[in-house]
C-alpha positions in Angstrom: 0.0 0.0 0.0 1.3 3.4 -0.9 2.3 5.8 1.9 0.3 9.0 2.4 1.9 12.4 2.0 1.9 12.9 5.7 3.7 9.6 6.2 6.4 10.5 3.6 6.8 13.9 5.3 7.2 12.4 8.7 9.9 9.9 7.4 11.7 12.8 5.7 11.7 14.8 8.9 13.1 11.8 10.8 15.9 11.5 8.3 16.8 15.2 8.5 17.1 14.8 12.3 19.1 11.6 12.0 21.6 13.1 9.6 21.6 16.5 11.4 20.7 18.3 8.2 20.5 22.1 8.3 18.8 24.2 5.7 21.0 27.0 4.3 19.3 30.1 3.0 21.2 32.7 1.2 20.2 35.8 -0.8 22.4 36.8 -3.7 22.3 39.6 -6.2 21.7 39.1 -9.9 25.4 39.0 -10.9 26.2 36.3 -8.3 23.1 34.3 -9.4 24.1 34.6 -13.0 27.6 33.2 -12.2 26.0 30.3 -10.3 23.7 29.6 -13.3 26.7 29.6 -15.6 28.6 27.2 -13.4 25.6 24.9 -13.3 25.2 25.1 -17.1 28.9 24.3 -17.7 28.7 21.2 -15.5 25.2 20.0 -16.4 23.7 20.6 -13.0 20.1 21.4 -12.7 19.6 21.7 -8.9 21.0 24.8 -7.2 21.5 22.9 -3.9 23.6 20.3 -5.7 25.8 23.0 -7.3 26.3 24.7 -3.9 27.1 21.4 -2.2 29.6 20.5 -4.9 31.3 23.9 -4.6 31.6 23.4 -0.9 32.9 19.8 -1.2 35.4 20.7 -4.0 36.7 23.8 -2.2 37.2 21.8 1.0 39.0 19.1 -1.0 41.6 21.7 -2.1 42.8 21.9 1.5 43.5 24.9 3.7 46.0 26.5 1.4 44.4 26.2 -2.1 40.9 26.6 -0.8 41.8 30.1 0.2 41.9 31.0 -3.5 38.4 29.5 -4.1 37.0 31.2 -1.0 38.6 34.6 -1.3 36.2 37.5 -1.8 36.9 39.6 -4.8 37.8 43.2 -3.7 37.3 46.3 -5.7 40.4 48.1 -6.7 40.5 51.8 -5.9 42.4 53.7 -8.6 43.0 57.4 -8.1 43.3 59.4 -11.2 46.2 61.8 -11.8 43.9 64.8 -11.7 42.5 63.8 -8.3 46.0 63.0 -6.9 47.3 66.4 -8.2 44.4 68.2 -6.7 44.9 66.5 -3.3 48.6 67.2 -3.4 48.0 70.9 -4.2 45.4 71.3 -1.5 47.6 69.5 1.1 50.6 71.7 0.3 48.4 74.8 0.5 47.1 73.7 3.9 50.7 73.0 5.1 51.7 76.5 4.0 48.8 78.0 5.8 49.5 76.0 9.0 53.3 76.8 9.0 54.0 79.2 11.9 57.7 79.7 11.5 59.0 81.3 8.3 62.1 79.2 8.4 60.1 75.9 8.4 61.0 74.0 5.3 58.4 72.2 3.3 59.8 69.3 1.2 57.8 68.3 -1.9 58.4 64.6 -2.4 57.9 65.0 -6.2 60.8 67.5 -6.4 63.2 65.9 -3.9 65.4 63.1 -5.3 65.6 61.5 -1.9 62.0 60.4 -2.2 62.3 58.9 -5.7 
């Protein structure tokens, strides 16, 4: 005789307890989701949970040293344009000139001093 839906649910709940299963929920933005979709397509995986589980198992299999590369978060690189750097330098030097109390205080411009090159 076939089991009822309630009986199947009860058995599944027992297995989750027995295997200490925990549900992972994670919200991601579109770009991250697209990357996961692409990984799944490349590897013929249809279930998102299978893909995430495989990623975790494979990253762990790399060990503590190599898994760092797989787990590392990409960081944005800050690049300051020459115009902004020049403006900052000029404003900083102007402030130093304003704040200099003693006329004999020497202000060294690193761009002009060979010692700083």
